[in-house]
PDB file as gemmi writes it, atoms N, CA and C in Angstrom:
CRYST1    1.000    1.000    1.000  90.00  90.00  90.00 P 1                      
ATOM      1  N   UNK A   1       0.852  -1.175   0.000  1.00  0.00           N  
ATOM      2  CA  UNK A   1       0.000   0.000   0.000  1.00  0.00           C  
ATOM      3  C   UNK A   1       0.896   1.236   0.000  1.00  0.00           C  
ATOM      4  N   UNK A   2       0.563   2.191  -0.870  1.00  0.00           N  
ATOM      5  CA  UNK A   2       1.305   3.447  -0.958  1.00  0.00           C  
ATOM      6  C   UNK A   2       0.321   4.605  -0.891  1.00  0.00           C  
ATOM      7  N   UNK A   3       0.811   5.752  -0.431  1.00  0.00           N  
ATOM      8  CA  UNK A   3      -0.051   6.935  -0.379  1.00  0.00           C  
ATOM      9  C   UNK A   3       0.769   8.167  -0.712  1.00  0.00           C  
ATOM     10  N   UNK A   4       0.061   9.203  -1.112  1.00  0.00           N  
ATOM     11  CA  UNK A   4       0.718  10.449  -1.491  1.00  0.00           C  
ATOM     12  C   UNK A   4      -0.256  11.599  -1.315  1.00  0.00           C  
ATOM     13  N   UNK A   5       0.217  12.701  -0.750  1.00  0.00           N  
ATOM     14  CA  UNK A   5      -0.598  13.910  -0.637  1.00  0.00           C  
ATOM     15  C   UNK A   5      -0.430  14.740  -1.900  1.00  0.00           C  
ATOM     16  N   UNK A   6      -1.547  15.234  -2.422  1.00  0.00           N  
ATOM     17  CA  UNK A   6      -1.509  16.090  -3.607  1.00  0.00           C  
ATOM     18  C   UNK A   6      -2.411  17.295  -3.378  1.00  0.00           C  
ATOM     19  N   UNK A   7      -2.119  18.372  -4.081  1.00  0.00           N  
ATOM     20  CA  UNK A   7      -2.936  19.577  -4.016  1.00  0.00           C  
ATOM     21  C   UNK A   7      -3.661  19.730  -5.343  1.00  0.00           C  
ATOM     22  N   UNK A   8      -4.963  19.934  -5.285  1.00  0.00           N  
ATOM     23  CA  UNK A   8      -5.785  20.073  -6.487  1.00  0.00           C  
ATOM     24  C   UNK A   8      -5.532  21.442  -7.106  1.00  0.00           C  
ATOM     25  N   UNK A   9      -5.187  21.451  -8.394  1.00  0.00           N  
ATOM     26  CA  UNK A   9      -4.832  22.696  -9.078  1.00  0.00           C  
ATOM     27  C   UNK A   9      -5.889  23.172 -10.062  1.00  0.00           C  
ATOM     28  N   UNK A  10      -6.783  22.289 -10.453  1.00  0.00           N  
ATOM     29  CA  UNK A  10      -7.817  22.659 -11.418  1.00  0.00           C  
ATOM     30  C   UNK A  10      -8.712  23.745 -10.838  1.00  0.00           C  
ATOM     31  N   UNK A  11      -9.103  24.710 -11.654  1.00  0.00           N  
ATOM     32  CA  UNK A  11      -9.881  25.861 -11.168  1.00  0.00           C  
ATOM     33  C   UNK A  11     -11.224  25.480 -10.561  1.00  0.00           C  
ATOM     34  N   UNK A  12     -11.806  24.372 -10.992  1.00  0.00           N  
ATOM     35  CA  UNK A  12     -13.098  23.950 -10.433  1.00  0.00           C  
ATOM     36  C   UNK A  12     -12.964  22.755  -9.491  1.00  0.00           C  
ATOM     37  N   UNK A  13     -11.739  22.356  -9.207  1.00  0.00           N  
ATOM     38  CA  UNK A  13     -11.529  21.224  -8.315  1.00  0.00           C  
ATOM     39  C   UNK A  13     -11.934  19.915  -8.966  1.00  0.00           C  
ATOM     40  N   UNK A  14     -12.337  18.957  -8.150  1.00  0.00           N  
ATOM     41  CA  UNK A  14     -12.788  17.659  -8.673  1.00  0.00           C  
ATOM     42  C   UNK A  14     -14.304  17.688  -8.786  1.00  0.00           C  
ATOM     43  N   UNK A  15     -14.787  18.430  -9.750  1.00  0.00           N  
ATOM     44  CA  UNK A  15     -16.211  18.599  -9.964  1.00  0.00           C  
ATOM     45  C   UNK A  15     -16.550  18.123 -11.368  1.00  0.00           C  
ATOM     46  N   UNK A  16     -17.635  17.413 -11.517  1.00  0.00           N  
ATOM     47  CA  UNK A  16     -18.200  16.958 -12.792  1.00  0.00           C  
ATOM     48  C   UNK A  16     -17.163  16.442 -13.790  1.00  0.00           C  
ATOM     49  N   UNK A  17     -16.814  17.246 -14.776  1.00  0.00           N  
ATOM     50  CA  UNK A  17     -15.939  16.779 -15.851  1.00  0.00           C  
ATOM     51  C   UNK A  17     -14.551  16.357 -15.352  1.00  0.00           C  
ATOM     52  N   UNK A  18     -13.847  17.184 -14.555  1.00  0.00           N  
ATOM     53  CA  UNK A  18     -12.541  16.725 -14.058  1.00  0.00           C  
ATOM     54  C   UNK A  18     -12.649  15.438 -13.232  1.00  0.00           C  
ATOM     55  N   UNK A  19     -13.710  15.321 -12.453  1.00  0.00           N  
ATOM     56  CA  UNK A  19     -13.898  14.106 -11.652  1.00  0.00           C  
ATOM     57  C   UNK A  19     -14.084  12.897 -12.559  1.00  0.00           C  
ATOM     58  N   UNK A  20     -14.776  13.088 -13.669  1.00  0.00           N  
ATOM     59  CA  UNK A  20     -14.974  11.994 -14.621  1.00  0.00           C  
ATOM     60  C   UNK A  20     -13.638  11.535 -15.191  1.00  0.00           C  
ATOM     61  N   UNK A  21     -12.776  12.486 -15.571  1.00  0.00           N  
ATOM     62  CA  UNK A  21     -11.437  12.128 -16.059  1.00  0.00           C  
ATOM     63  C   UNK A  21     -10.656  11.372 -14.982  1.00  0.00           C  
ATOM     64  N   UNK A  22     -10.766  11.841 -13.753  1.00  0.00           N  
ATOM     65  CA  UNK A  22     -10.060  11.228 -12.631  1.00  0.00           C  
ATOM     66  C   UNK A  22     -10.533   9.789 -12.423  1.00  0.00           C  
ATOM     67  N   UNK A  23     -11.843   9.579 -12.446  1.00  0.00           N  
ATOM     68  CA  UNK A  23     -12.424   8.244 -12.246  1.00  0.00           C  
ATOM     69  C   UNK A  23     -11.997   7.302 -13.375  1.00  0.00           C  
ATOM     70  N   UNK A  24     -12.042   7.803 -14.610  1.00  0.00           N  
ATOM     71  CA  UNK A  24     -11.633   6.980 -15.752  1.00  0.00           C  
ATOM     72  C   UNK A  24     -10.180   6.547 -15.614  1.00  0.00           C  
ATOM     73  N   UNK A  25      -9.332   7.473 -15.197  1.00  0.00           N  
ATOM     74  CA  UNK A  25      -7.914   7.150 -15.010  1.00  0.00           C  
ATOM     75  C   UNK A  25      -7.757   6.127 -13.884  1.00  0.00           C  
ATOM     76  N   UNK A  26      -8.442   6.329 -12.771  1.00  0.00           N  
ATOM     77  CA  UNK A  26      -8.363   5.394 -11.646  1.00  0.00           C  
ATOM     78  C   UNK A  26      -8.816   3.996 -12.064  1.00  0.00           C  
ATOM     79  N   UNK A  27      -9.850   3.936 -12.893  1.00  0.00           N  
ATOM     80  CA  UNK A  27     -10.372   2.647 -13.346  1.00  0.00           C  
ATOM     81  C   UNK A  27      -9.448   1.933 -14.324  1.00  0.00           C  
ATOM     82  N   UNK A  28      -8.450   2.625 -14.837  1.00  0.00           N  
ATOM     83  CA  UNK A  28      -7.521   1.988 -15.773  1.00  0.00           C  
ATOM     84  C   UNK A  28      -6.465   1.149 -15.039  1.00  0.00           C  
ATOM     85  N   UNK A  29      -6.480   1.190 -13.716  1.00  0.00           N  
ATOM     86  CA  UNK A  29      -5.513   0.434 -12.918  1.00  0.00           C  
ATOM     87  C   UNK A  29      -6.189  -0.739 -12.214  1.00  0.00           C  
ATOM     88  N   UNK A  30      -5.414  -1.796 -11.989  1.00  0.00           N  
ATOM     89  CA  UNK A  30      -5.926  -2.982 -11.304  1.00  0.00           C  
ATOM     90  C   UNK A  30      -6.004  -2.780  -9.795  1.00  0.00           C  
ATOM     91  N   UNK A  31      -5.168  -1.907  -9.274  1.00  0.00           N  
ATOM     92  CA  UNK A  31      -5.106  -1.675  -7.824  1.00  0.00           C  
ATOM     93  C   UNK A  31      -6.375  -1.026  -7.302  1.00  0.00           C  
ATOM     94  N   UNK A  32      -6.619  -1.234  -6.022  1.00  0.00           N  
ATOM     95  CA  UNK A  32      -7.648  -0.468  -5.326  1.00  0.00           C  
ATOM     96  C   UNK A  32      -7.088   0.934  -5.133  1.00  0.00           C  
ATOM     97  N   UNK A  33      -7.914   1.946  -5.360  1.00  0.00           N  
ATOM     98  CA  UNK A  33      -7.460   3.332  -5.213  1.00  0.00           C  
ATOM     99  C   UNK A  33      -8.512   4.103  -4.422  1.00  0.00           C  
ATOM    100  N   UNK A  34      -8.044   4.889  -3.449  1.00  0.00           N  
ATOM    101  CA  UNK A  34      -8.943   5.704  -2.634  1.00  0.00           C  
ATOM    102  C   UNK A  34      -8.473   7.150  -2.633  1.00  0.00           C  
ATOM    103  N   UNK A  35      -9.415   8.048  -2.381  1.00  0.00           N  
ATOM    104  CA  UNK A  35      -9.115   9.461  -2.139  1.00  0.00           C  
ATOM    105  C   UNK A  35      -9.556   9.745  -0.713  1.00  0.00           C  
ATOM    106  N   UNK A  36      -8.698  10.419   0.036  1.00  0.00           N  
ATOM    107  CA  UNK A  36      -9.017  10.725   1.426  1.00  0.00           C  
ATOM    108  C   UNK A  36      -8.913  12.232   1.657  1.00  0.00           C  
ATOM    109  N   UNK A  37      -9.945  12.774   2.302  1.00  0.00           N  
ATOM    110  CA  UNK A  37      -9.973  14.198   2.663  1.00  0.00           C  
ATOM    111  C   UNK A  37     -10.611  14.313   4.037  1.00  0.00           C  
ATOM    112  N   UNK A  38      -9.926  14.992   4.942  1.00  0.00           N  
ATOM    113  CA  UNK A  38     -10.455  15.190   6.297  1.00  0.00           C  
ATOM    114  C   UNK A  38     -10.895  13.880   6.949  1.00  0.00           C  
ATOM    115  N   UNK A  39     -10.059  12.873   6.887  1.00  0.00           N  
ATOM    116  CA  UNK A  39     -10.327  11.561   7.494  1.00  0.00           C  
ATOM    117  C   UNK A  39     -11.516  10.828   6.883  1.00  0.00           C  
ATOM    118  N   UNK A  40     -11.963  11.252   5.728  1.00  0.00           N  
ATOM    119  CA  UNK A  40     -13.035  10.548   5.013  1.00  0.00           C  
ATOM    120  C   UNK A  40     -12.433   9.942   3.756  1.00  0.00           C  
ATOM    121  N   UNK A  41     -12.549   8.629   3.620  1.00  0.00           N  
ATOM    122  CA  UNK A  41     -11.948   7.907   2.500  1.00  0.00           C  
ATOM    123  C   UNK A  41     -13.038   7.350   1.595  1.00  0.00           C  
ATOM    124  N   UNK A  42     -12.874   7.594   0.277  1.00  0.00           N  
ATOM    125  CA  UNK A  42     -13.832   7.064  -0.695  1.00  0.00           C  
ATOM    126  C   UNK A  42     -13.084   6.335  -1.807  1.00  0.00           C  
ATOM    127  N   UNK A  43     -13.801   5.467  -2.473  1.00  0.00           N  
ATOM    128  CA  UNK A  43     -13.274   4.740  -3.614  1.00  0.00           C  
ATOM    129  C   UNK A  43     -13.024   5.733  -4.748  1.00  0.00           C  
ATOM    130  N   UNK A  44     -11.787   5.806  -5.228  1.00  0.00           N  
ATOM    131  CA  UNK A  44     -11.435   6.740  -6.301  1.00  0.00           C  
ATOM    132  C   UNK A  44     -12.019   6.325  -7.643  1.00  0.00           C  
ATOM    133  N   UNK A  45     -12.619   5.144  -7.700  1.00  0.00           N  
ATOM    134  CA  UNK A  45     -13.230   4.669  -8.935  1.00  0.00           C  
ATOM    135  C   UNK A  45     -14.733   4.919  -8.947  1.00  0.00           C  
ATOM    136  N   UNK A  46     -15.229   5.624  -7.940  1.00  0.00           N  
ATOM    137  CA  UNK A  46     -16.655   5.922  -7.805  1.00  0.00           C  
ATOM    138  C   UNK A  46     -16.901   7.417  -7.987  1.00  0.00           C  
ATOM    139  N   UNK A  47     -17.643   7.776  -9.020  1.00  0.00           N  
ATOM    140  CA  UNK A  47     -17.929   9.186  -9.281  1.00  0.00           C  
ATOM    141  C   UNK A  47     -18.669   9.818  -8.111  1.00  0.00           C  
ATOM    142  N   UNK A  48     -19.703   9.156  -7.618  1.00  0.00           N  
ATOM    143  CA  UNK A  48     -20.458   9.721  -6.500  1.00  0.00           C  
ATOM    144  C   UNK A  48     -19.595   9.871  -5.250  1.00  0.00           C  
ATOM    145  N   UNK A  49     -18.740   8.896  -5.010  1.00  0.00           N  
ATOM    146  CA  UNK A  49     -17.855   8.975  -3.856  1.00  0.00           C  
ATOM    147  C   UNK A  49     -16.921  10.166  -3.943  1.00  0.00           C  
ATOM    148  N   UNK A  50     -16.275  10.332  -5.086  1.00  0.00           N  
ATOM    149  CA  UNK A  50     -15.330  11.440  -5.264  1.00  0.00           C  
ATOM    150  C   UNK A  50     -16.053  12.778  -5.195  1.00  0.00           C  
ATOM    151  N   UNK A  51     -17.200  12.889  -5.858  1.00  0.00           N  
ATOM    152  CA  UNK A  51     -17.952  14.149  -5.824  1.00  0.00           C  
ATOM    153  C   UNK A  51     -18.421  14.480  -4.410  1.00  0.00           C  
ATOM    154  N   UNK A  52     -18.723  13.449  -3.619  1.00  0.00           N  
ATOM    155  CA  UNK A  52     -19.230  13.677  -2.261  1.00  0.00           C  
ATOM    156  C   UNK A  52     -18.203  14.344  -1.344  1.00  0.00           C  
ATOM    157  N   UNK A  53     -16.933  14.305  -1.726  1.00  0.00           N  
ATOM    158  CA  UNK A  53     -15.896  14.929  -0.907  1.00  0.00           C  
ATOM    159  C   UNK A  53     -15.863  16.450  -1.070  1.00  0.00           C  
ATOM    160  N   UNK A  54     -16.474  16.962  -2.133  1.00  0.00           N  
ATOM    161  CA  UNK A  54     -16.513  18.410  -2.337  1.00  0.00           C  
ATOM    162  C   UNK A  54     -15.131  19.029  -2.470  1.00  0.00           C  
ATOM    163  N   UNK A  55     -14.280  18.412  -3.264  1.00  0.00           N  
ATOM    164  CA  UNK A  55     -12.892  18.858  -3.398  1.00  0.00           C  
ATOM    165  C   UNK A  55     -12.813  20.066  -4.332  1.00  0.00           C  
ATOM    166  N   UNK A  56     -12.246  21.152  -3.825  1.00  0.00           N  
ATOM    167  CA  UNK A  56     -12.110  22.380  -4.608  1.00  0.00           C  
ATOM    168  C   UNK A  56     -10.633  22.720  -4.813  1.00  0.00           C  
ATOM    169  N   UNK A  57     -10.398  23.700  -5.668  1.00  0.00           N  
ATOM    170  CA  UNK A  57      -9.033  24.129  -5.981  1.00  0.00           C  
ATOM    171  C   UNK A  57      -8.285  24.498  -4.702  1.00  0.00           C  
ATOM    172  N   UNK A  58      -7.041  24.030  -4.637  1.00  0.00           N  
ATOM    173  CA  UNK A  58      -6.180  24.348  -3.509  1.00  0.00           C  
ATOM    174  C   UNK A  58      -6.264  23.377  -2.348  1.00  0.00           C  
ATOM    175  N   UNK A  59      -7.251  22.500  -2.355  1.00  0.00           N  
ATOM    176  CA  UNK A  59      -7.372  21.521  -1.271  1.00  0.00           C  
ATOM    177  C   UNK A  59      -6.310  20.438  -1.419  1.00  0.00           C  
ATOM    178  N   UNK A  60      -5.829  19.979  -0.274  1.00  0.00           N  
ATOM    179  CA  UNK A  60      -4.900  18.856  -0.266  1.00  0.00           C  
ATOM    180  C   UNK A  60      -5.677  17.591   0.069  1.00  0.00           C  
ATOM    181  N   UNK A  61      -5.463  16.562  -0.734  1.00  0.00           N  
ATOM    182  CA  UNK A  61      -6.088  15.264  -0.503  1.00  0.00           C  
ATOM    183  C   UNK A  61      -4.988  14.212  -0.497  1.00  0.00           C  
ATOM    184  N   UNK A  62      -5.325  13.051   0.009  1.00  0.00           N  
ATOM    185  CA  UNK A  62      -4.391  11.933   0.011  1.00  0.00           C  
ATOM    186  C   UNK A  62      -4.900  10.875  -0.950  1.00  0.00           C  
ATOM    187  N   UNK A  63      -4.029  10.448  -1.855  1.00  0.00           N  
ATOM    188  CA  UNK A  63      -4.327   9.322  -2.735  1.00  0.00           C  
ATOM    189  C   UNK A  63      -3.689   8.091  -2.118  1.00  0.00           C  
ATOM    190  N   UNK A  64      -4.434   6.996  -2.104  1.00  0.00           N  
ATOM    191  CA  UNK A  64      -3.956   5.738  -1.536  1.00  0.00           C  
ATOM    192  C   UNK A  64      -4.222   4.646  -2.562  1.00  0.00           C  
ATOM    193  N   UNK A  65      -3.231   3.800  -2.789  1.00  0.00           N  
ATOM    194  CA  UNK A  65      -3.404   2.695  -3.730  1.00  0.00           C  
ATOM    195  C   UNK A  65      -2.830   1.424  -3.121  1.00  0.00           C  
ATOM    196  N   UNK A  66      -3.473   0.310  -3.454  1.00  0.00           N  
ATOM    197  CA  UNK A  66      -3.037  -0.985  -2.955  1.00  0.00           C  
ATOM    198  C   UNK A  66      -3.284  -2.021  -4.035  1.00  0.00           C  
ATOM    199  N   UNK A  67      -2.220  -2.625  -4.531  1.00  0.00           N  
ATOM    200  CA  UNK A  67      -2.380  -3.646  -5.548  1.00  0.00           C  
ATOM    201  C   UNK A  67      -1.154  -3.765  -6.429  1.00  0.00           C  
ATOM    202  N   UNK A  68      -1.280  -4.536  -7.511  1.00  0.00           N  
ATOM    203  CA  UNK A  68      -0.121  -4.850  -8.339  1.00  0.00           C  
ATOM    204  C   UNK A  68       0.486  -3.655  -9.074  1.00  0.00           C  
ATOM    205  N   UNK A  69      -0.303  -2.635  -9.344  1.00  0.00           N  
ATOM    206  CA  UNK A  69       0.217  -1.458 -10.053  1.00  0.00           C  
ATOM    207  C   UNK A  69       0.012  -0.184  -9.227  1.00  0.00           C  
ATOM    208  N   UNK A  70       0.139  -0.317  -7.909  1.00  0.00           N  
ATOM    209  CA  UNK A  70      -0.160   0.794  -6.997  1.00  0.00           C  
ATOM    210  C   UNK A  70       0.700   2.035  -7.243  1.00  0.00           C  
ATOM    211  N   UNK A  71       1.991   1.846  -7.480  1.00  0.00           N  
ATOM    212  CA  UNK A  71       2.869   3.003  -7.717  1.00  0.00           C  
ATOM    213  C   UNK A  71       2.512   3.665  -9.044  1.00  0.00           C  
ATOM    214  N   UNK A  72       2.292   2.862 -10.061  1.00  0.00           N  
ATOM    215  CA  UNK A  72       1.893   3.384 -11.369  1.00  0.00           C  
ATOM    216  C   UNK A  72       0.571   4.153 -11.255  1.00  0.00           C  
ATOM    217  N   UNK A  73      -0.355   3.636 -10.468  1.00  0.00           N  
ATOM    218  CA  UNK A  73      -1.651   4.298 -10.285  1.00  0.00           C  
ATOM    219  C   UNK A  73      -1.475   5.675  -9.657  1.00  0.00           C  
ATOM    220  N   UNK A  74      -0.702   5.763  -8.589  1.00  0.00           N  
ATOM    221  CA  UNK A  74      -0.493   7.061  -7.940  1.00  0.00           C  
ATOM    222  C   UNK A  74       0.238   8.027  -8.858  1.00  0.00           C  
ATOM    223  N   UNK A  75       1.235   7.530  -9.585  1.00  0.00           N  
ATOM    224  CA  UNK A  75       1.962   8.397 -10.510  1.00  0.00           C  
ATOM    225  C   UNK A  75       1.039   8.938 -11.599  1.00  0.00           C  
ATOM    226  N   UNK A  76       0.206   8.077 -12.161  1.00  0.00           N  
ATOM    227  CA  UNK A  76      -0.711   8.490 -13.223  1.00  0.00           C  
ATOM    228  C   UNK A  76      -1.754   9.482 -12.749  1.00  0.00           C  
ATOM    229  N   UNK A  77      -2.316   9.242 -11.575  1.00  0.00           N  
ATOM    230  CA  UNK A  77      -3.331  10.155 -11.038  1.00  0.00           C  
ATOM    231  C   UNK A  77      -2.713  11.486 -10.629  1.00  0.00           C  
ATOM    232  N   UNK A  78      -1.519  11.434 -10.063  1.00  0.00           N  
ATOM    233  CA  UNK A  78      -0.845  12.684  -9.695  1.00  0.00           C  
ATOM    234  C   UNK A  78      -0.529  13.510 -10.945  1.00  0.00           C  
ATOM    235  N   UNK A  79      -0.083  12.855 -11.997  1.00  0.00           N  
ATOM    236  CA  UNK A  79       0.208  13.563 -13.250  1.00  0.00           C  
ATOM    237  C   UNK A  79      -1.054  14.232 -13.799  1.00  0.00           C  
ATOM    238  N   UNK A  80      -2.174  13.528 -13.741  1.00  0.00           N  
ATOM    239  CA  UNK A  80      -3.445  14.089 -14.205  1.00  0.00           C  
ATOM    240  C   UNK A  80      -3.797  15.338 -13.406  1.00  0.00           C  
ATOM    241  N   UNK A  81      -3.649  15.277 -12.102  1.00  0.00           N  
ATOM    242  CA  UNK A  81      -3.950  16.424 -11.237  1.00  0.00           C  
ATOM    243  C   UNK A  81      -2.972  17.572 -11.501  1.00  0.00           C  
ATOM    244  N   UNK A  82      -1.693  17.250 -11.659  1.00  0.00           N  
ATOM    245  CA  UNK A  82      -0.665  18.278 -11.888  1.00  0.00           C  
ATOM    246  C   UNK A  82      -0.897  19.049 -13.184  1.00  0.00           C  
ATOM    247  N   UNK A  83      -1.447  18.391 -14.181  1.00  0.00           N  
ATOM    248  CA  UNK A  83      -1.690  19.057 -15.466  1.00  0.00           C  
ATOM    249  C   UNK A  83      -3.025  19.786 -15.483  1.00  0.00           C  
ATOM    250  N   UNK A  84      -3.735  19.782 -14.375  1.00  0.00           N  
ATOM    251  CA  UNK A  84      -5.026  20.470 -14.323  1.00  0.00           C  
ATOM    252  C   UNK A  84      -6.102  19.754 -15.113  1.00  0.00           C  
ATOM    253  N   UNK A  85      -5.941  18.450 -15.314  1.00  0.00           N  
ATOM    254  CA  UNK A  85      -6.900  17.597 -16.020  1.00  0.00           C  
ATOM    255  C   UNK A  85      -6.966  17.919 -17.504  1.00  0.00           C  
ATOM    256  N   UNK A  86      -5.873  18.447 -18.036  1.00  0.00           N  
ATOM    257  CA  UNK A  86      -5.796  18.704 -19.472  1.00  0.00           C  
ATOM    258  C   UNK A  86      -5.490  17.399 -20.175  1.00  0.00           C  
ATOM    259  N   UNK A  87      -6.051  17.247 -21.370  1.00  0.00           N  
ATOM    260  CA  UNK A  87      -5.783  16.039 -22.164  1.00  0.00           C  
ATOM    261  C   UNK A  87      -4.398  16.098 -22.773  1.00  0.00           C  
TER     262      UNK A  87                                                      
END                                                                             
């Protein structure tokens, strides 16, 4: 199991469209992936779960992954966040 703190840079945070990109990326990995904010952990592969956290620009969240490609999963999701969810 690995974890990493990241800061959301997208102007609208993890809302609607950016959250969809995030979920799609998370689902491309075999590992279990979670997002944690304020001691609340949700499945990073669940749109409703991620949206329920109300993550906005500038917030710090923790990504957690556990499985065969856990490091790759965190690296890929962090890269997506760092680029502001640009394609």
